[in-house]
Residue frames relative to the residue before (quaternion, step in Angstrom):
aa qw qx qy qz dx dy dz
M 1.0000 0.0000 0.0000 0.0000 0.00 0.00 0.00
Y 0.3003 -0.7495 0.5649 0.1702 3.56 -0.95 0.89
S 0.1678 -0.7583 0.6232 0.0923 3.53 -1.22 0.65
L 0.0108 -0.8297 0.5542 -0.0659 3.57 -0.44 1.27
L 0.1775 -0.7512 0.6260 0.1110 3.54 -1.23 0.64
V 0.1654 -0.7748 0.6059 0.0726 3.57 -0.85 1.04
A 0.0837 -0.7906 0.6063 0.0208 3.59 -0.71 1.12
D 0.3167 0.7129 -0.5510 0.2964 3.56 -0.24 1.33
D 0.3771 -0.7690 0.4729 0.2069 3.59 -0.87 0.89
H 0.6146 0.5218 -0.3655 0.4651 3.61 1.26 0.15
P 0.3889 -0.7579 0.4722 0.2266 3.62 -0.36 1.20
L 0.6495 0.5261 -0.3334 0.4361 3.60 0.95 -0.80
F 0.6576 0.4855 -0.3218 0.4778 3.59 1.00 -0.75
R 0.6238 0.5278 -0.3482 0.4594 3.60 0.98 -0.76
D 0.6487 0.5144 -0.3172 0.4625 3.59 0.98 -0.85
A 0.6687 0.5009 -0.3023 0.4589 3.57 0.93 -0.92
L 0.6615 0.4999 -0.3063 0.4677 3.57 0.95 -0.88
Q 0.6279 0.5342 -0.3350 0.4562 3.57 1.00 -0.78
A 0.6488 0.5228 -0.3190 0.4517 3.59 0.95 -0.88
V 0.6621 0.5001 -0.3059 0.4668 3.57 0.96 -0.85
I 0.6869 0.4929 -0.2916 0.4473 3.59 0.84 -1.00
V 0.6669 0.5037 -0.3069 0.4553 3.58 0.89 -0.92
S 0.6591 0.5070 -0.3157 0.4570 3.60 1.02 -0.73
G 0.7417 0.4163 -0.2293 0.4733 3.58 1.09 -0.67
F 0.7594 0.2011 -0.1078 0.6093 3.57 1.20 -0.61
T 0.2151 -0.8463 0.4732 0.1164 3.55 0.20 1.29
D 0.7452 0.3459 -0.2065 0.5313 3.60 1.05 -0.69
T 0.4124 0.7145 -0.4437 0.3502 3.55 0.63 1.20
Q 0.2626 -0.7140 0.6270 0.1677 3.53 -1.13 0.80
L 0.0565 -0.8097 0.5841 0.0026 3.57 -0.78 0.98
F 0.0919 -0.7905 0.6054 0.0131 3.55 -0.77 1.11
E 0.2530 -0.7876 0.5509 0.1102 3.57 -1.18 0.59
A 0.0055 -0.7568 0.6535 0.0134 3.53 -1.29 0.55
D 0.2877 -0.7871 0.5237 0.1534 3.57 -0.99 0.81
S 0.7623 0.2120 -0.1580 0.5908 3.58 1.28 0.24
L 0.6433 -0.5038 0.3919 0.4228 3.56 -1.27 0.23
A 0.6446 0.5303 -0.3231 0.4461 3.58 0.96 -0.87
A 0.6628 0.4959 -0.3050 0.4708 3.58 0.96 -0.85
A 0.6319 0.5275 -0.3318 0.4608 3.58 1.04 -0.76
M 0.6740 0.4935 -0.2990 0.4612 3.59 0.90 -0.89
A 0.6291 0.5219 -0.3330 0.4702 3.57 1.07 -0.69
R 0.6477 0.5096 -0.3130 0.4720 3.58 1.01 -0.80
I 0.6404 0.5227 -0.3269 0.4580 3.60 0.95 -0.84
D 0.6330 0.5518 -0.3208 0.4380 3.58 1.04 -0.82
T 0.7845 0.3540 -0.1650 0.4817 3.57 1.00 -0.81
Q 0.7006 0.4620 -0.2593 0.4780 3.57 1.22 -0.41
E 0.2266 -0.7929 0.5525 0.1208 3.57 -0.46 1.17
G 0.8265 0.3199 -0.1957 0.4199 3.54 -1.23 0.51
L 0.3054 0.7432 -0.5408 0.2489 3.60 1.08 0.52
D 0.3022 -0.7725 0.5366 0.1551 3.57 -0.95 0.92
L 0.8169 -0.0209 0.0796 0.5709 3.58 1.06 -0.69
L 0.1850 -0.7390 0.6365 0.1205 3.53 -1.17 0.73
L 0.1865 -0.7512 0.6255 0.0982 3.56 -0.88 1.01
L 0.0841 -0.8582 0.5048 -0.0395 3.54 -0.30 1.33
D 0.2867 -0.7192 0.6091 0.1718 3.55 -0.93 0.96
L 0.4227 -0.7240 0.4875 0.2440 3.60 -1.04 0.73
S 0.7011 0.4634 -0.2666 0.4718 3.60 1.23 -0.10
L 0.2125 0.7805 -0.5552 0.1934 3.58 0.96 0.83
P 0.5942 -0.6244 0.3703 0.3463 3.61 -1.01 0.73
D 0.7667 0.3271 -0.1899 0.5187 3.61 1.11 -0.55
A 0.6951 0.3746 -0.2890 0.5413 3.59 1.15 0.55
D 0.2744 -0.7819 0.5454 0.1261 3.55 -0.85 1.02
G 0.8378 -0.1594 0.0725 0.5171 3.56 -0.35 1.26
L 0.8453 -0.1387 0.1348 0.4981 3.53 -0.84 -1.06
E 0.4384 0.7033 -0.4618 0.3161 3.60 1.24 -0.06
G 0.6225 0.5421 -0.3386 0.4517 3.59 1.06 -0.72
L 0.6404 0.5146 -0.3163 0.4744 3.56 1.01 -0.81
K 0.6311 0.5313 -0.3297 0.4591 3.59 0.95 -0.87
T 0.6673 0.5130 -0.2992 0.4495 3.57 0.88 -0.97
L 0.6768 0.4961 -0.2903 0.4599 3.56 0.90 -0.92
R 0.6650 0.4993 -0.3126 0.4591 3.59 0.92 -0.83
E 0.6628 0.4933 -0.3043 0.4741 3.60 1.07 -0.70
T 0.7305 0.4392 -0.2364 0.4664 3.57 0.97 -0.88
F 0.8026 0.1221 -0.0398 0.5825 3.60 0.99 -0.84
P 0.0597 -0.8559 0.5128 0.0283 3.62 0.55 1.12
W 0.6181 0.5709 -0.3336 0.4251 3.60 1.21 -0.41
L 0.6805 0.5151 -0.2794 0.4399 3.59 1.19 -0.51
P 0.3686 -0.7177 0.5405 0.2385 3.63 -0.67 1.01
V 0.1051 -0.7900 0.6033 0.0312 3.56 -0.99 0.92
A 0.0765 -0.7690 0.6339 0.0314 3.56 -0.88 1.00
I 0.3842 -0.7206 0.5335 0.2201 3.56 -1.00 0.85
V 0.0381 -0.7416 0.6690 0.0322 3.55 -1.08 0.84
S 0.1718 0.8301 -0.4916 0.1991 3.56 -0.17 1.27
A 0.4977 -0.6290 0.5095 0.3117 3.53 -1.30 0.45
H 0.5892 0.5759 -0.3651 0.4335 3.59 1.22 -0.40
Q 0.0880 -0.8354 0.5425 -0.0098 3.57 -0.84 0.98
E 0.3133 0.7459 -0.5275 0.2593 3.59 1.03 0.73
R 0.5430 -0.6536 0.4256 0.3111 3.57 -0.87 0.99
Q 0.6774 0.4946 -0.3045 0.4515 3.60 0.88 -0.92
L 0.6093 0.5487 -0.3515 0.4518 3.58 1.07 -0.67
V 0.6218 0.5318 -0.3342 0.4679 3.57 1.02 -0.79
L 0.6753 0.4896 -0.2915 0.4683 3.58 0.87 -0.96
D 0.6445 0.5197 -0.3260 0.4563 3.59 0.97 -0.81
A 0.6423 0.5244 -0.3219 0.4570 3.58 0.99 -0.82
I 0.6601 0.4961 -0.3029 0.4759 3.58 0.96 -0.87
T 0.6237 0.5427 -0.3322 0.4541 3.58 1.03 -0.80
L 0.7010 0.4627 -0.2600 0.4764 3.59 1.04 -0.79
G 0.6905 -0.5283 0.2702 0.4138 3.59 1.25 0.08
A 0.4163 0.6862 -0.4976 0.3291 3.61 1.19 0.16
V 0.3696 -0.7407 0.5207 0.2087 3.58 -1.05 0.77
G 0.8043 0.0091 -0.0193 0.5938 3.57 1.26 0.03
Y 0.1622 -0.7562 0.6253 0.1040 3.54 -1.31 0.35
I 0.0229 -0.8197 0.5696 -0.0565 3.56 -0.44 1.28
P 0.3342 -0.7365 0.5484 0.2123 3.63 -0.55 1.08
K 0.5436 -0.6348 0.4389 0.3300 3.58 -1.06 0.69
S 0.6333 0.5322 -0.3313 0.4538 3.59 1.22 -0.33
T 0.4057 0.7362 -0.4609 0.2846 3.60 1.29 0.01
P 0.4722 -0.6716 0.4854 0.3005 3.63 -0.84 0.91
R 0.7011 -0.5146 0.3120 0.3825 3.55 -1.21 0.66
A 0.7043 0.4685 -0.2846 0.4510 3.58 0.71 -1.06
Q 0.6639 0.5002 -0.3023 0.4665 3.57 0.99 -0.82
L 0.6221 0.5394 -0.3389 0.4552 3.58 1.07 -0.73
L 0.6542 0.5034 -0.3083 0.4728 3.58 0.95 -0.86
A 0.6439 0.5120 -0.3179 0.4715 3.58 1.02 -0.81
A 0.6354 0.5285 -0.3239 0.4605 3.57 1.03 -0.78
L 0.6602 0.4989 -0.3027 0.4729 3.58 0.94 -0.88
Q 0.6284 0.5324 -0.3316 0.4601 3.58 0.99 -0.82
Q 0.6491 0.5214 -0.3065 0.4614 3.56 0.96 -0.91
I 0.6763 0.4908 -0.2891 0.4671 3.58 0.92 -0.91
L 0.6842 0.4918 -0.2872 0.4555 3.58 0.91 -0.92
Q 0.6462 0.4874 -0.3129 0.4970 3.57 1.26 -0.35
G 0.6141 -0.6022 0.3241 0.3938 3.55 1.31 0.21
Q 0.5703 0.5835 -0.3919 0.4252 3.58 1.24 0.28
L 0.5180 -0.6142 0.5009 0.3219 3.52 -1.29 0.44
Y 0.1220 -0.7800 0.6065 0.0943 3.60 -1.05 0.72
L 0.0048 0.7655 -0.6428 0.0266 3.54 -0.94 1.02
P 0.4779 -0.6700 0.4772 0.3081 3.63 -0.97 0.76
A 0.4244 -0.7530 0.4426 0.2389 3.56 -0.41 1.24
D 0.6628 0.5228 -0.3304 0.4221 3.60 0.88 -0.86
I 0.6606 0.4850 -0.3061 0.4844 3.59 1.07 -0.68
M 0.6952 0.4864 -0.2852 0.4458 3.57 0.88 -0.92
R 0.6122 0.5439 -0.3585 0.4482 3.61 1.18 -0.38
R 0.5595 0.6084 -0.4024 0.3935 3.58 1.17 -0.43
P 0.4612 -0.6615 0.4967 0.3209 3.60 -0.96 0.74
P 0.5218 -0.6269 0.4622 0.3480 3.59 -1.04 0.66
P 0.5667 -0.5891 0.4294 0.3840 3.61 -1.08 0.57
P 0.5374 -0.6291 0.4351 0.3551 3.61 -0.98 0.72
S 0.3570 -0.7265 0.5455 0.2171 3.56 -0.88 0.92
R 0.6474 -0.5154 0.3852 0.4085 3.53 -1.25 0.36
A 0.6317 0.5402 -0.3264 0.4500 3.52 1.06 -0.84
A 0.6573 0.5172 -0.3128 0.4501 3.56 0.98 -0.84
S 0.6573 0.5412 -0.3182 0.4169 3.56 1.02 -0.81
V 0.7466 0.3512 -0.2131 0.5233 3.59 1.14 -0.52
A 0.4325 0.7176 -0.4549 0.3018 3.56 1.26 0.07
S 0.5574 -0.6015 0.4613 0.3387 3.53 -1.18 0.60
P 0.5554 -0.6125 0.4367 0.3546 3.60 -1.05 0.69
S 0.6683 0.5118 -0.3043 0.4459 3.57 1.17 -0.46
T 0.3506 0.7549 -0.4905 0.2580 3.57 1.30 0.08
T 0.3684 -0.7496 0.5074 0.2121 3.58 -0.79 0.99
P 0.5613 -0.6014 0.4347 0.3666 3.62 -1.11 0.55
S 0.7018 -0.4683 0.3310 0.4226 3.53 -1.26 0.38
S 0.4627 -0.6827 0.4904 0.2817 3.54 -0.88 0.95
R 0.6025 0.5704 -0.3688 0.4190 3.59 1.11 -0.57
L 0.6933 0.4638 -0.2873 0.4710 3.59 0.91 -0.84
T 0.6287 0.5446 -0.3474 0.4330 3.60 1.06 -0.61
R 0.5605 0.5987 -0.3943 0.4147 3.59 1.22 -0.20
L 0.6740 0.5248 -0.2839 0.4355 3.59 1.20 -0.52
T 0.4780 -0.6361 0.5220 0.3072 3.55 -1.20 0.61
E 0.7001 -0.4523 0.3364 0.4383 3.57 -1.30 0.23
K 0.6841 0.4801 -0.2925 0.4646 3.58 0.88 -0.92
Q 0.6404 0.5173 -0.3300 0.4619 3.60 1.02 -0.74
L 0.6137 0.5282 -0.3435 0.4758 3.59 1.09 -0.66
D 0.6362 0.5182 -0.3270 0.4688 3.59 1.01 -0.78
V 0.6559 0.5032 -0.3075 0.4712 3.57 0.97 -0.88
L 0.6511 0.5098 -0.3176 0.4640 3.60 0.95 -0.84
S 0.6163 0.5415 -0.3389 0.4605 3.58 1.06 -0.74
C 0.6602 0.4910 -0.3002 0.4826 3.58 0.97 -0.85
M 0.6158 0.5404 -0.3388 0.4625 3.59 1.01 -0.80
S 0.6808 0.5110 -0.2820 0.4426 3.56 0.96 -0.92
Q 0.6573 0.4737 -0.3041 0.5011 3.56 1.28 -0.32
G 0.5916 -0.6207 0.3444 0.3822 3.57 1.30 0.21
M 0.4220 0.7199 -0.4658 0.2944 3.59 1.20 0.26
S 0.4290 -0.6548 0.5582 0.2749 3.55 -1.17 0.67
N 0.6915 -0.4556 0.3396 0.4461 3.58 -1.26 0.19
K 0.6431 0.5276 -0.3221 0.4521 3.58 0.98 -0.82
Q 0.6650 0.4929 -0.2995 0.4744 3.59 0.98 -0.85
I 0.6280 0.5277 -0.3341 0.4643 3.59 1.03 -0.78
A 0.6305 0.5411 -0.3292 0.4486 3.57 0.97 -0.89
R 0.6630 0.4948 -0.2969 0.4769 3.57 0.99 -0.87
E 0.6695 0.5269 -0.2945 0.4329 3.56 0.91 -0.98
L 0.7814 0.3331 -0.1571 0.5037 3.58 0.91 -0.93
N 0.3850 -0.7518 0.4573 0.2784 3.57 1.33 -0.01
I 0.5198 0.5771 -0.4494 0.4413 3.55 0.85 1.06
A 0.6263 -0.5467 0.3942 0.3917 3.58 -1.25 0.30
E 0.5835 -0.5911 0.4234 0.3616 3.57 -1.13 0.65
T 0.6147 0.5404 -0.3511 0.4547 3.61 1.06 -0.65
T 0.6230 0.5276 -0.3306 0.4736 3.58 1.12 -0.68
V 0.6099 0.5422 -0.3449 0.4636 3.58 1.05 -0.76
K 0.6571 0.5153 -0.3141 0.4517 3.59 0.88 -0.93
T 0.6349 0.5236 -0.3239 0.4667 3.58 1.03 -0.79
H 0.6577 0.5021 -0.3043 0.4720 3.59 0.96 -0.87
V 0.6412 0.5245 -0.3326 0.4508 3.60 0.94 -0.86
S 0.6463 0.5143 -0.3194 0.4646 3.59 0.92 -0.86
A 0.6640 0.4987 -0.3011 0.4687 3.58 0.98 -0.85
I 0.6227 0.5442 -0.3323 0.4535 3.58 1.04 -0.79
L 0.6588 0.5036 -0.3088 0.4658 3.59 0.88 -0.96
R 0.6706 0.5065 -0.3028 0.4496 3.57 0.92 -0.91
K 0.7079 0.4758 -0.2690 0.4473 3.59 0.84 -0.99
L 0.7003 0.4468 -0.2672 0.4885 3.59 1.06 -0.72
G 0.3806 -0.7091 0.4981 0.3227 3.56 1.20 -0.47
A 0.3642 0.7432 -0.4764 0.2968 3.55 1.19 0.64
S 0.4313 -0.7214 0.4884 0.2346 3.56 -1.00 0.83
S 0.7990 0.0375 0.0085 0.6001 3.59 1.22 -0.41
R 0.6923 -0.4399 0.3649 0.4405 3.54 -1.35 0.11
V 0.6405 0.5260 -0.3185 0.4600 3.59 0.96 -0.87
H 0.6410 0.5276 -0.3184 0.4576 3.57 0.96 -0.91
A 0.6483 0.5140 -0.3152 0.4649 3.61 0.97 -0.81
I 0.6445 0.5165 -0.3186 0.4651 3.59 1.02 -0.81
V 0.6416 0.5110 -0.3180 0.4755 3.57 1.00 -0.82
M 0.6307 0.5283 -0.3258 0.4658 3.59 1.00 -0.82
A 0.6354 0.5350 -0.3255 0.4518 3.57 0.98 -0.87
G 0.6533 0.5034 -0.3086 0.4739 3.57 1.03 -0.77
E 0.6541 0.5205 -0.3069 0.4551 3.57 0.97 -0.85
E 0.7418 0.4151 -0.2139 0.4813 3.57 1.04 -0.79
D 0.3989 -0.7279 0.4673 0.3045 3.60 1.29 0.12
L 0.0585 -0.8474 0.5277 -0.0051 3.53 0.70 1.16
S 0.6572 0.5236 -0.3261 0.4332 3.61 0.89 -0.91
G 0.6534 0.5046 -0.3109 0.4710 3.59 1.02 -0.78
Y 0.6395 0.5299 -0.3127 0.4610 3.54 1.06 -0.82
L 0.6627 0.5028 -0.3013 0.4662 3.57 0.98 -0.87
A 0.6348 0.5503 -0.3332 0.4279 3.58 1.04 -0.76
K 0.6838 0.4833 -0.2808 0.4692 3.58 1.18 -0.53
R 0.4740 0.6751 -0.4513 0.3404 3.59 1.24 -0.06
P 0.5459 -0.5914 0.4617 0.3729 3.60 -1.06 0.59
A 0.5588 -0.6025 0.4463 0.3543 3.58 -1.06 0.69
R 0.2662 -0.7733 0.5575 0.1424 3.55 -1.02 0.88
């Protein structure tokens, strides 16, 4: 049985989310909080919580500050963001701060249930449609010389490893990557291990954050056609 806590200050959204979760996970305890303080009080008294679903617009928490507070106070509790905000950099920042997933509030029912299943199984979930968007051009990029060389970190990877990293950055699991690239799941695991080693990444999440920092999508777009 799963035990989930939803922290959101909109009663209608909490009701809707509860209906979706209960329909998809029949053996589930679901608790609610309408503020960061209420969520922290519930965590203090409720043993065995498996996941906290956190809105970024709580009245007593400013954006990612609530996530920072929760990760510092309850490092053992997985936290997934459920938010109306859909900026690519915000997703990466949340993952960097320790969130185990980022679910937009516009996510369709079936996809939301699949995302929760992925997170509860210990995997990271990222919204593929958001992660596929190219990052906004930085000021530094706009004034950079045309001769600027690509990131030395990305040049360490083979073509196939770049493809695997791209899929990872879209939130795909190893099984999904294997299907997408038409390779064996064991081969995906080998590529992921090589990617972490070559990038000097401490984890899969760290590699995804690095990919965002290095504008992986822009780098891939400049590759010669195969």
